[in-house]
C-alpha positions as CSV (number, residue, x, y, z in Angstrom):
1,M,0.2,70.6,-4.1
2,L,2.5,71.7,-1.3
3,H,-0.4,72.1,1.0
4,V,-1.4,68.5,0.5
5,Y,2.0,67.5,1.9
6,F,1.6,70.0,4.6
7,K,-1.6,68.5,5.8
8,S,-0.3,64.9,5.7
9,R,3.0,65.6,7.4
10,L,2.0,68.0,10.1
11,P,0.4,65.3,12.3
12,K,3.7,63.4,12.3
13,L,5.5,66.5,13.6
14,I,2.8,67.0,16.3
15,D,3.3,63.4,17.4
16,R,6.8,64.2,18.5
17,W,5.1,65.5,21.7
18,P,4.3,62.7,24.1
19,D,1.3,64.1,26.0
20,K,-2.2,64.5,24.6
21,W,-2.6,68.1,25.8
22,Q,0.6,69.0,23.9
23,R,-0.7,67.4,20.7
24,E,-4.1,69.1,21.1
25,H,-2.7,72.6,22.0
26,P,-4.3,75.5,20.1
27,C,-0.9,76.4,18.6
28,W,-1.5,73.6,16.1
29,D,-4.9,75.0,15.1
30,T,-3.3,78.3,14.3
31,T,-0.6,76.5,12.3
32,R,-3.2,74.5,10.4
33,E,-5.2,77.5,9.4
34,N,-2.0,79.2,8.2
35,G,-1.0,76.1,6.2
36,P,-2.0,77.6,2.8
37,H,-0.3,80.9,3.5
38,L,2.9,79.2,4.8
39,C,3.0,77.1,1.6
40,A,2.5,80.2,-0.5
41,I,5.3,82.0,1.2
42,T,7.7,79.1,0.8
43,T,6.9,78.8,-2.8
44,A,7.1,82.5,-3.5
45,I,10.7,82.7,-2.1
46,G,11.8,79.8,-4.3
47,H,12.5,77.3,-1.5
48,C,10.0,74.6,-2.8
49,K,10.5,72.1,-5.6
50,S,8.8,72.9,-8.9
51,L,5.2,71.7,-9.3
52,I,6.2,68.9,-11.7
53,N,8.8,67.6,-9.2
54,L,6.4,67.9,-6.3
55,R,4.0,65.6,-8.1
56,S,6.6,62.9,-8.2
57,C,7.4,63.1,-4.5
58,T,6.4,60.5,-2.0
59,S,5.5,61.1,1.6
60,D,9.2,60.4,2.5
61,D,10.9,62.8,0.1
62,A,12.4,66.2,0.6
63,L,10.3,69.0,-0.7
64,F,13.0,71.7,-0.6
65,N,14.3,72.9,-4.0
66,N,17.4,71.0,-4.9
67,D,19.0,74.2,-6.2
68,T,20.7,75.7,-3.1
69,T,21.4,78.9,-5.0
70,R,17.8,79.7,-4.3
71,F,18.8,80.0,-0.6
72,R,20.9,82.6,1.2
73,I,23.8,81.4,3.3
74,V,23.9,82.9,6.8
75,S,26.6,85.6,6.7
76,Q,27.9,88.5,8.7
77,Q,25.5,90.7,6.7
78,N,22.3,88.9,7.6
79,R,23.1,87.3,11.0
80,A,20.7,89.7,12.7
81,L,17.6,88.4,10.8
82,V,15.1,86.4,12.8
83,G,12.6,83.6,11.9
84,C,13.7,80.3,10.6
85,Y,17.2,79.0,9.7
86,L,18.3,75.7,8.0
87,Y,21.3,73.4,8.0
88,F,22.4,71.8,4.7
89,D,24.8,68.8,4.6
90,H,27.0,69.7,1.6
91,N,28.5,66.2,1.5
92,L,25.2,64.3,1.4
93,H,23.4,67.2,-0.4
94,R,20.3,67.5,1.8
95,F,18.8,69.8,4.4
96,V,18.9,68.1,7.8
97,R,17.6,70.6,10.3
98,S,15.6,73.7,10.8
99,G,15.4,76.0,13.8
100,K,13.6,79.0,15.2
101,A,15.2,82.3,16.2
102,Y,13.2,85.1,17.7
103,G,13.4,87.1,21.0
104,R,14.6,90.2,22.6
105,D,18.2,89.3,22.2
106,A,17.9,86.3,19.8
107,N,18.7,86.2,16.1
108,I,19.8,83.6,13.6
109,G,23.5,84.4,13.9
110,K,23.4,83.8,17.7
111,R,21.6,80.5,17.2
112,I,24.2,79.4,14.7
113,D,27.0,80.2,17.2
114,A,25.1,78.3,19.9
115,H,24.9,75.2,17.7
116,A,28.6,75.4,16.9
117,A,29.3,75.4,20.6
118,G,26.8,72.6,21.2
119,S,28.6,70.4,18.6
120,L,31.6,70.4,20.9
121,K,29.7,68.9,23.8
122,G,27.1,66.5,22.3
123,G,23.8,65.8,23.9
124,S,21.0,66.2,21.4
125,R,20.6,64.0,18.3
126,F,21.7,66.9,16.1
127,Y,25.0,67.2,18.0
128,R,25.5,63.5,18.2
129,M,25.0,63.0,14.5
130,Y,27.0,66.1,13.5
131,P,29.7,66.6,16.2
132,D,32.6,68.9,15.9
133,R,35.3,67.2,13.8
134,D,38.2,68.3,16.0
135,T,36.8,67.1,19.3
136,H,34.9,64.0,18.1
137,N,36.4,60.7,19.2
138,S,36.6,58.8,15.9
139,T,37.2,55.5,17.7
140,G,33.9,55.8,19.6
141,A,31.0,53.5,19.0
142,A,28.5,56.2,18.0
143,Q,27.8,56.4,14.3
144,V,27.7,59.9,12.8
145,C,26.2,61.3,9.6
146,G,29.0,63.8,9.3
147,F,30.6,66.7,11.2
148,H,29.4,70.1,12.1
149,Q,31.9,71.5,9.7
150,D,30.1,69.7,6.9
151,L,27.0,71.8,7.4
152,K,26.2,75.1,5.8
153,P,23.7,77.4,7.6
154,Y,21.1,78.9,5.3
155,L,18.2,81.3,5.9
156,G,14.8,79.8,5.8
157,C,11.7,82.0,6.0
158,C,13.0,85.0,7.9
159,F,12.6,88.7,8.4
160,D,14.2,91.8,9.9
161,K,12.3,92.7,13.0
162,A,13.3,96.4,12.6
163,D,11.5,96.4,9.2
164,K,8.2,97.9,10.1
165,Q,6.6,97.0,6.8
166,A,7.6,93.4,7.1
167,V,6.4,93.2,10.7
168,K,3.1,94.7,9.7
169,L,2.6,92.1,6.9
170,L,3.3,89.3,9.3
171,T,1.1,90.5,12.1
172,T,-1.9,91.8,10.1
173,D,-4.7,89.4,9.1
174,I,-4.7,88.5,5.4
175,S,-8.2,90.0,5.1
176,D,-6.6,93.4,6.1
177,G,-3.6,93.2,3.8
178,G,-1.3,90.9,5.7
179,I,0.1,87.6,4.5
180,L,-1.0,85.3,7.4
181,R,-4.3,84.4,9.0
182,W,-4.9,85.9,12.4
183,S,-8.2,84.5,13.6
184,Q,-9.7,85.2,17.0
185,Q,-8.1,81.9,18.2
186,G,-4.8,82.9,16.8
187,M,-4.8,86.3,18.5
188,E,-5.9,84.7,21.8
189,L,-2.9,82.3,21.4
190,A,-0.6,85.3,20.9
191,R,-1.9,87.1,24.0
192,K,-1.0,84.0,26.0
193,C,2.5,83.9,24.7
194,P,4.8,84.0,27.7
195,H,7.5,86.0,25.9
196,G,7.4,89.4,24.3
197,D,6.6,92.8,25.7
198,T,4.0,93.7,23.2
199,L,1.3,91.8,21.3
200,V,3.2,92.3,18.1
201,E,6.3,90.7,19.6
202,K,4.2,87.8,20.8
203,Q,2.8,87.3,17.4
204,L,6.3,87.3,15.9
205,H,7.3,84.5,18.2
206,I,4.4,82.4,16.8
207,V,5.2,83.4,13.2
208,S,8.8,82.2,13.8
209,Y,7.6,78.9,15.2
210,M,5.3,78.4,12.2
211,F,8.1,79.1,9.8
212,E,10.2,76.4,11.7
213,V,7.3,73.9,11.4
214,M,6.9,74.6,7.7
215,A,10.7,74.0,7.2
216,D,10.4,70.7,9.2
217,I,7.7,69.6,6.8
218,M,10.0,70.3,3.8
219,I,12.9,68.2,5.1
220,E,13.1,64.5,4.2
221,P,11.6,63.0,7.4
222,K,14.2,60.2,7.9
223,H,17.0,62.7,7.7
224,N,15.6,65.4,10.0
225,M,18.0,65.7,12.8
226,S,15.8,67.8,15.1
227,D,14.5,66.5,18.3
228,S,12.4,69.6,18.7
229,G,8.6,69.4,18.5
230,S,8.5,73.3,18.0
231,F,6.3,75.7,20.0
232,E,8.4,74.9,23.1
233,M,7.3,78.0,24.9
234,F,3.8,76.7,25.1
235,L,4.4,73.0,25.3
236,M,7.3,72.5,27.6
237,G,6.6,71.6,31.2
238,K,3.1,71.0,32.7
239,N,-0.2,71.6,31.1
240,Q,-1.2,75.3,31.5
241,T,-5.0,75.7,31.6
């Protein structure tokens, strides 16, 4: 059932990118062929609504479990994890943003710190809608959804990049005991990844992007505060042939 929503909502996320070459990039083919596996992972960790509740959802509803105890808050103990993180508005009781964190020096904790700093300055839709409470000019014309302090950061689909078993599961094809699909096209995409010193690191960048896309699909579309179209490392700038 979740995969039905995945297939119907993914094109709308892809359409965030303005140019045809961006919307037709092979990164989306790799994401599509991993759709069933991404849905299975999301369901297995308890982040998805129950089947009976999914069946009553419309194309505009949130798909995340309403029980936030199923999610882990970002804390000092898990800041170093990588993959996908989420923001939950605890006043309005809904998830409003997802994000990707992976790289040589990147982790979820550092991304959360960067967002806190960004809320002081404004700029993106996320920062405009959830500015820092202490620096926001309450007399300004801009309407906000809340303040950055109203948001709780949670872990989405994430992993410890120092955990060799987890890394192997994520970078091995499902036919060989992994939990994702690494077709010939997917491996070629990984080899072209501009970041990462090894093929495994390049694969993990793609995994983290796919986790972010899956989370975006789960968020109620009209309340998704992200301007990002995901896979920026492939799609930003000019078309690379």
